[in-house]
C-alpha positions in Angstrom: -4.1 -9.7 25.8 -3.1 -8.4 29.2 -2.0 -4.8 29.3 0.3 -5.7 32.2 2.7 -7.8 30.1 6.3 -6.8 30.9 8.2 -5.2 28.1 11.6 -3.5 27.8 9.9 -0.2 27.3 7.6 -0.7 30.3 10.5 -1.9 32.5 12.7 1.1 31.6 9.9 3.5 32.1 9.3 2.0 35.6 13.0 2.4 36.4 13.1 6.0 35.3 10.0 6.9 37.2 11.1 5.1 40.4 14.5 6.8 40.7 16.5 9.4 38.8 19.7 8.1 40.4 20.0 4.6 39.2 20.8 3.4 35.7 20.8 -0.3 35.0 21.8 -1.9 31.7 20.0 -4.9 30.5 21.2 -7.9 28.4 19.1 -9.1 25.4 16.5 -11.1 27.3 14.0 -13.3 25.5 11.4 -11.7 27.8 11.9 -8.5 26.0 12.3 -9.8 22.5 10.4 -7.6 20.0 7.6 -10.0 19.2 3.9 -10.3 19.7 2.9 -11.3 23.2 1.3 -14.5 22.0 3.7 -17.3 22.3 5.1 -18.6 19.0 3.3 -15.9 16.9 5.4 -14.4 14.1 5.1 -11.0 12.6 2.1 -10.7 10.4 2.0 -10.9 6.6 1.5 -7.5 5.0 1.0 -6.1 1.5 1.3 -2.6 0.1 0.7 -1.0 -3.3 2.7 2.0 -4.6 1.1 3.4 -7.7 2.1 6.3 -10.0 0.5 7.5 -13.3 1.7 8.0 -16.8 4.4 5.3 -16.9 8.1 5.8 -17.6 10.7 6.0 -20.4 11.1 2.2 -21.1 14.6 2.5 -22.6 15.9 4.2 -19.4 13.9 2.0 -17.0 15.1 -1.5 -18.1 17.8 -2.8 -15.8 21.2 -4.0 -17.3 21.4 -7.7 -17.1 19.2 -10.4 -15.6 19.3 -12.9 -12.7 20.6 -12.4 -9.1 23.0 -10.1 -7.4 25.9 -8.7 -9.5 24.3 -10.2 -12.7 22.1 -7.2 -13.0 22.3 -3.5 -12.3 19.8 -0.8 -11.7 18.9 1.5 -14.6 18.9 5.3 -14.6 15.3 5.4 -13.5 15.6 2.7 -10.9 18.9 4.2 -9.5 17.2 5.9 -6.5 16.5 2.3 -5.2 20.2 1.5 -4.7 20.0 1.4 -0.9 17.3 -1.4 -1.1 18.5 -3.2 -4.2 19.2 -6.4 -2.2 15.5 -6.5 -1.3 14.1 -5.8 -4.8 12.6 -8.1 -7.5 12.2 -6.2 -10.8 9.9 -7.7 -13.4 10.1 -6.5 -17.0 8.7 -7.5 -20.3 5.2 -8.4 -19.0 2.0 -7.2 -20.7 -1.5 -6.2 -19.6 -3.7 -8.4 -21.7 -6.8 -6.2 -22.2 -7.7 -4.2 -25.3 -6.5 -0.6 -24.9 -9.9 1.0 -25.5 -9.6 3.5 -22.7 -6.1 5.1 -22.5 -4.8 4.9 -18.9 -8.0 3.4 -17.4 -7.7 0.1 -19.4 -4.2 -0.4 -18.2 -5.0 0.3 -14.6 -8.0 -1.9 -14.6 -6.3 -4.7 -16.5 -3.3 -4.7 -14.1 -5.2 -4.3 -10.8 -8.4 -6.3 -11.5 -7.4 -8.5 -14.4 -10.4 -7.3 -16.5 -11.2 -4.5 -18.9 -12.9 -1.4 -17.6 -16.7 -1.5 -17.6 -17.8 1.5 -19.7 -16.0 4.2 -21.7 -13.8 7.2 -21.1 -16.8 9.3 -20.0 -18.5 6.8 -17.7 -16.8 3.7 -16.4 -16.3 1.5 -13.4 -14.5 -1.8 -12.7 -16.0 -5.3 -12.8 -14.5 -6.4 -9.5 -12.3 -5.3 -6.6 -8.7 -4.3 -7.1 -6.0 -6.6 -6.0 -5.2 -4.6 -2.8 -8.8 -4.9 -1.7 -8.9 -8.6 -2.5 -5.9 -9.1 -0.3 -7.4 -6.8 2.4 -10.5 -9.1 2.5 -8.2 -12.0 3.3 -5.7 -10.6 5.7 -7.1 -7.2 6.8 -9.8 -8.4 9.2 -7.6 -8.5 12.4 -6.6 -4.9 12.5 -8.1 -1.6 13.4 -8.2 -0.7 9.7 -8.8 -3.3 7.0 -6.6 -1.2 4.7 -5.3 2.3 4.5 -5.5 4.4 1.4 -3.2 7.4 0.7 -3.4 9.8 -2.2 -0.5 12.2 -2.6 -1.2 13.9 -5.9 -5.0 13.4 -5.5 -7.5 11.9 -3.2 -8.9 10.1 -6.3 -7.1 6.7 -6.4 -7.4 3.5 -8.3 -8.6 1.3 -5.5 -12.0 -0.4 -5.5 -13.9 -2.7 -3.1 -16.2 -3.6 -6.0 -18.1 -2.2 -9.0 -19.1 1.4 -8.4 -17.3 1.4 -5.1 -14.2 3.5 -5.4 -12.1 4.2 -2.3 -10.8 7.7 -1.5 -7.2 8.3 -0.6 -6.3 10.4 2.4 -4.3 13.4 1.1 -4.0 15.6 4.1 -1.1 14.6 6.4 -2.6 16.2 9.6 -5.9 14.5 9.1 -4.1 11.2 8.5 -2.1 11.7 11.7 -5.2 12.5 13.8 -7.0 9.4 12.5 -4.1 7.1 13.3 -2.3 8.6 16.3 -4.9 10.9 17.8 -6.8 10.6 21.1 -7.7 6.9 20.6 -4.1 5.7 20.0 -2.2 3.9 22.7 1.4 2.7 22.4 2.0 -0.9 23.7 2.0 -0.8 27.5 0.6 2.7 27.6 -2.4 3.1 30.0 -5.4 4.6 28.3 -8.9 5.5 29.1 -11.5 3.8 26.9 -14.1 6.2 25.6 -17.4 5.1 27.2 -19.2 6.4 24.1 -17.7 3.5 22.1 -20.2 1.0 23.5 -23.1 3.3 22.8 -22.0 3.8 19.2 -21.7 0.1 18.7 -25.2 -0.4 20.1 -26.6 2.2 17.8 -25.0 0.4 14.8 -26.5 -2.9 15.9 -29.9 -1.3 15.9 -29.4 0.3 12.5 -28.2 -3.1 11.1 -31.4 -4.7 12.2 -33.5 -2.1 10.4 -31.4 -2.4 7.3 -31.6 -6.1 7.2 -35.4 -5.9 7.4 -35.3 -3.5 4.4 -33.3 -5.8 2.2 -36.3 -8.0 1.4 -38.1 -5.1 -0.1 -35.4 -4.1 -2.6 -34.6 -4.9 -6.2 -31.3 -6.5 -7.2 -29.4 -3.3 -8.0 -30.5 -1.7 -4.7 -29.6 -4.8 -2.8 -26.1 -4.7 -4.2 -25.7 -1.0 -3.3 -27.0 -1.7 0.2 -24.6 -4.6 0.6 -21.6 -2.4 -0.2 -22.9 0.1 2.4 -23.3 -2.7 4.9 -19.7 -3.8 4.4 -18.7 -0.3 5.6 -21.0 -0.4 8.6 -19.6 -3.9 9.6 -16.1 -2.6 9.3 -17.0 0.4 11.5 -18.5 -2.0 14.1 -15.3 -4.0 14.2 -13.2 -0.8 14.4 -15.1 0.5 17.4 -14.7 -2.9 19.1 -11.0 -3.0 18.6 -10.6 0.5 20.1 -11.7 -1.1 23.4 -9.0 -3.7 23.2 -5.3 -3.5 24.3 -3.0 -2.7 21.4 -0.7 -5.3 19.9 2.6 -5.4 21.8 5.2 -4.6 19.1 8.5 -3.2 20.4 9.0 -0.8 17.5 5.5 0.7 17.8 5.6 4.4 18.8 3.7 7.6 18.1 5.4 9.6 15.4 5.9 13.3 15.3 2.9 15.4 14.2 3.1 16.7 10.6 2.7 20.3 9.5 -0.9 21.7 9.4 -0.6 22.6 5.7 1.6 21.8 2.6 0.6 24.6 0.2 1.7 24.7 -3.4 5.0 26.4 -4.0 5.0 28.5 -7.1 2.1 26.5 -8.5 3.7 23.2 -7.8 2.3 20.7 -5.2 4.7 19.6 -2.5 4.6 16.0 -3.6 7.8 14.9 -2.0 7.2 16.6 1.4 3.7 15.1 1.6 4.8 11.7 0.4 7.6 11.4 2.9 5.6 12.5 6.0 2.8 10.1 4.9 5.4 7.3 4.4 6.8 7.8 7.9 3.3 7.7 9.5 2.4 4.7 7.4 5.5 2.8 8.6 4.4 3.4 12.2 0.8 2.4 11.5 2.2 -0.9 10.1 4.6 -1.3 13.0 1.7 -0.8 15.5 -0.4 -3.3 13.6 -3.1 -0.8 12.8 -3.3 -2.2 9.3 -1.7 -4.9 7.2 -2.7 -3.6 3.8 -2.1 -0.2 2.2 -2.5 1.5 -1.2 0.0 4.4 -1.5 -1.3 6.3 -4.6 1.5 8.7 -5.5 -0.2 10.1 -8.6 -3.3 8.9 -10.4 -3.5 7.7 -14.1 -3.6 10.7 -16.5 -1.9 12.9 -13.8 -1.6 16.5 -14.9 0.3 17.9 -11.9 3.6 19.8 -12.0 6.7 18.2 -10.8 9.9 20.0 -9.7 12.3 21.2 -12.3 10.2 20.5 -15.4 8.4 22.9 -17.8 4.9 21.4 -18.1 2.5 19.0 -16.4 3.3 15.3 -16.4 0.7 14.1 -18.8 1.3 16.9 -21.3 5.0 16.2 -21.3 4.5 12.5 -22.0 2.7 13.5 -25.2 4.3 16.7 -26.3 8.0 16.6 -25.2 10.0 15.8 -28.3 12.9 13.4 -28.7 13.9 11.1 -25.9 11.9 13.2 -23.4 14.5 14.1 -20.7 11.8 15.9 -18.5 9.6 12.8 -18.5 12.6 10.8 -17.5 13.3 13.3 -14.7 9.8 12.9 -13.4 10.1 9.1 -13.3 13.4 9.5 -11.3 11.5 11.8 -8.8 8.8 9.2 -8.5 11.3 6.4 -7.8 13.0 8.6 -5.2 9.7 8.7 -3.3 9.2 4.9 -3.7 12.7 4.5 -2.4 11.9 6.7 0.6 8.9 4.6 1.4 10.9 1.3 1.2 13.7 2.8 3.3 11.2 4.0 5.9 9.9 0.5 6.3 13.4 -1.0 6.3 14.4 1.4 9.1 11.9 -0.2 11.5 13.4 -3.3 13.3 11.3 -6.4 13.7 12.9 -9.4 15.3 15.9 -10.4 13.2 14.8 -8.4 10.3 12.9 -5.2 9.5 9.3 -4.1 8.7 10.2 -4.2 5.0 11.2 -7.9 5.4 7.7 -8.6 6.5 5.9 -6.4 3.9 5.6 -7.1 0.2 5.4 -3.8 -1.6 4.4 -3.7 -5.3 5.2 -0.6 -7.4 3.5 -0.2 -10.8 2.0 2.2 -13.3 -0.9 1.8 -15.7 1.2 2.1 -18.9 4.9 1.8 -19.9 5.5 4.6 -22.4 3.0 7.4 -21.6 3.3 8.9 -25.1 1.8 5.7 -26.7 -0.2 4.4 -23.7 1.7 1.1 -24.3 0.5 -1.9 -22.2 3.5 -3.9 -23.1 6.6 -3.9 -20.8 4.6 -2.6 -17.9 6.8 -1.3 -15.1 6.7 -3.6 -12.1 8.9 -3.7 -9.0 8.5 -5.7 -5.8 10.3 -4.8 -2.6 10.6 -6.7 0.7 8.6 -9.7 1.8 10.0 -13.2 1.9 8.1 -14.9 -0.9 9.8 -13.5 -4.0 13.4 -13.7 -5.1 15.5 -10.8 -3.9 18.2 -8.8 -5.6 16.7 -10.2 -8.8 15.7 -9.0 -12.3 13.4 -11.2 -14.3 12.6 -10.4 -17.9 10.0 -11.9 -20.2 10.9 -11.9 -24.0 7.4 -13.1 -25.1 5.2 -10.4 -23.6 3.8 -12.8 -21.0 0.6 -12.0 -19.1 1.2 -9.7 -16.2 -1.7 -11.4 -14.4 0.7 -14.3 -13.7 2.6 -11.9 -11.4 -0.6 -10.8 -9.8 -1.5 -14.4 -9.1 1.9 -14.8 -7.5 1.1 -11.8 -5.3 -2.3 -13.3 -4.2 -0.8 -16.6 -3.3 2.1 -15.0 -1.5 -0.5 -13.2 0.7 -2.3 -16.4 1.5 -5.2 -15.9 -0.9 -6.5 -19.2 -2.1 -6.7 -18.2 -5.8 -6.7 -20.6 -8.7 -6.7 -17.8 -11.3 -6.5 -14.0 -11.8 -8.4 -12.1 -14.4 -10.7 -13.2 -17.2 -10.6 -13.7 -21.0 -7.2 -12.9 -22.5 -6.1 -11.4 -19.2 -6.8 -14.6 -17.3 -3.8 -16.4 -15.7 -4.1 -19.8 -14.1 -0.4 -20.2 -13.6 1.6 -17.9 -11.3 5.0 -16.4 -12.3 7.0 -19.2 -10.7 10.3 -17.7 -12.0 10.2 -15.0 -9.3 8.9 -17.1 -6.5 11.1 -18.4 -3.7 
């Protein structure tokens, strides 16, 4: 792509630099329309995962009514999403169809891989990649980062590229900023100096790849699998270095965001979950707007999360098991979680893209590994979709027969262009998608 393509931003910068005395308004010209420079190319398909641990209070989560528009209303725990209700598809009554042999981990694996965990509470892994990484393998190959992983409550997240291959979530906002918007970042139309060391680094990787490939023939099956997972990372690094030498995609809304604080220390023993989550959401929105990635996993809190939220007396996991009655503090935590999911959705919705917004071109799935944390229940799993153009909007769908949640996951895969005939295996397998929520 030519870096000299005219854009509204470039034109106005030129006017400002050429004269401080002249101000010329411009009509809405097709030349400056906020689209990719390639003729006829639409905005890319994107997918995001928002995950939180320990479930909800099912009786205060379930929306009132079903169907479209005014036929349903947000519940107490979903109320923070009021500003984006018209872009939501809430799915309730679905079940994770794996045996609950490992509280929290069985539910997470069943939902995100369609299979039971491999092992027990003390030592386990997954059988296959999680849904976000399956999608990243399909649509993430054209961007600087195949996917971005964020961990707010912990860098330990439930995202896997395969068995024994967990991904780590970035939990430090300043490090995340430097990675995305540091010295190598260029806004569309911005002149930049390509680091001459990039070519050298790629040539070194080429040499290493040759040595590794010669080694493969000498390894046993287990070592070959481990080596292949490592090679996947090396190949991704090669592609990333090559893309740093290319001109950035020309999106009108792409801009370098403000730099976050250096530290977000705990306040009176409580992590600043909201502050970290919101600055990460703002940076993630710009990373998507600049087409640095098309897939993300926003891990707000992990399964079995034991952190302290604001205005509650104990850690989240303990409260789910020990708070008596209808658990008002557990309810308060779920509301706080939904406030952060709402902020992420609104951050995406605030970025204009063509006739719509970034949220309109991004399907975001929010879920937890259980419904009621006290019982580790895998029925009525919480599931919310926001944005995109493949699912019904302003819609609540409820299953009354504890249908397989893998049907909804199969709908997600197909919405993202993954040629999938099924999702999961054994009782968790689905060969039919959840057509009731599809457009």
